[in-house]
N, C-alpha and C positions, 0 to 999 in steps of 0.2 A: 097888467098889474103884476108886480113882482113881490117877492117875499125876501125879507132881510134875515140872513142867517149868519152865524159866527163861523169864522175860519181861523186857522192857525197862521201866525206870521212868525217866520224863523228870523232870529236876530243873529247875524254873523258879524265877525270882526276880522279885519286884516291884522295879521300878527306884526307887531312893532315892538321895539324895546319897551315902550311905555306900557303896552298891553301885557307883556310878559311880567313886568314889575307889578302891575295891578293884580294880575292873577296870582302871582307868588304871594303878595301881601294878603289877598283874600284867603288863600289856602292856609297860610301861616296863622291867620286869625282863627280859622276853623280848628287847626291843630291845637292852638293855645286854649281854645274853648273846651276841647275834649280833655286836655290835660287838667283843666280846672274842674271839670265834671268828675274825673277820677279822684282828684284830691278831696272834693266835697263828699263823694261817696265814702271814702275812707273816714273822713272826719265825722260824718253823720252816723256811720254804722259801727265804728270801732267801740265807742263807749257802751252801746247797747249790747253788742256781742259779748263784751267783757263781763257786763253785769249778768247776762243770761247764762254764761258759762257756770256761774256760781250755783244756779238753781236747776238748769236743764241743759246738760252738756250736749245731748243729741239734737235738740232744737237749735242750739247755738252753732253746732257744726253744719246743720242744714242751711241756716241763714248765711253762714260764712261761705258755703258753697255757692249759694245764689248770688252773693255779692261778687265773688270771684268770677262767676259766669258773666255778670253784668260788666265788670271791669274788662274782661276779655273781649266782649262785644265793642266796648269803647276803644280798646287797643286796636282791634281789627279796622275800625273806622279811621282811626288815626293813621294806621299804616296805609290805608287806601288814599287818604289825603296826601300823605308823604309821597306816594307813587305819582299822584297827579302833579305835585310840585316838580318832580323829576321830568315828567312829560312836558310840562310847560317850558322848562329850560331847553328841551330838545326841539321845540317848535322853530321853524325857520321864518325869518322875516318875509312878509309877502304872502305866506300861507293864509288860508281862511279857516277859522274855527267857529263852531256854533257856540254862542254865548247863552242862548236860551230861546224861549218862545213867548209870544204875546198873542192876543186875540184881536181880531178886527171884524167889523160887520161887512157883509157883501150882499148886494141885491141879486137875487136869482129870478130870472124871467123864463117864460116858456121859450124853448129852443136853445137855451144856453147850454154850453158844455159844462156839466156839473163837476166833472173830474178836474177840469182846468180851474174853475172858480174856487173849489174847495181845496185844490192842491196848494193853494196859498201863495203867499208873497214872502219874499226875503228882503230884509233891510240889511244892507252891508255898511258897516262903519269902519272908520280908521281913526284911532285916537278920539273916540266918542263923537265924531262927526259923521253924519250920513253921507256916503259917497255914491250909493246906488240903491235903487229899489227895483227888485226883479220879480217877474212873474215866474213862479216855479211850475215845472211840468210834473205830472203825477209820477213818472218814472224816477225823477230826481229824489222825490220824497222817500221812496223805498231804498234807494242806494245809500243815502246818507244816514239812515237809521242805525246802521252798524258802525259808523265811524264817528259818532258823537263823543266828544270829550266833555264830561261834566265839569264845569268850571265855576258854577254858581254855588258858593259855600252855603248859602241860605238853604240849599237842598239837603244839608246835613241831616236836618230833622226828618226829611222824607225817607231817609235810609233806615229808619226804625228807632231813632232816639229822640226824645223830646228834651226840652230845656232842663227839666228836673232830673234827667238821667233815668227816668222810668221807661219801660217798654210797653 
């Protein structure tokens, strides 16, 4: 009798012109979203700070400082995405990049090599079509951890900013 457990599946993609264009568009959407957040932050806070300056200049200055710090965090994230766009343009056709991870179930039985089973599986795609499914060895997992390029812009919020611009 076995036990079903979850394991990580790495989603890799072969670099093509189409992939580079998709990644560039995703990153640009992220940059545009951050720019919009900065504009909204200014729009929402400027009238409040202006009114507050009339009654409590010290509190207004403290809030202005907080707003500027938040805008700086947004700007740093924007700069990071801009750097990623540059990295995408430098990718060579045929290279493989990690696009993300998924989960799958695997059955574990007595006598199984747990490291191999949980080491996971890779799905290799080219222009959104699966071209290979690979069983990953445990040592491969360790080697690739340092070379991952974050390309999924939906992870922008994982970097410390939510949609409302609050931390």
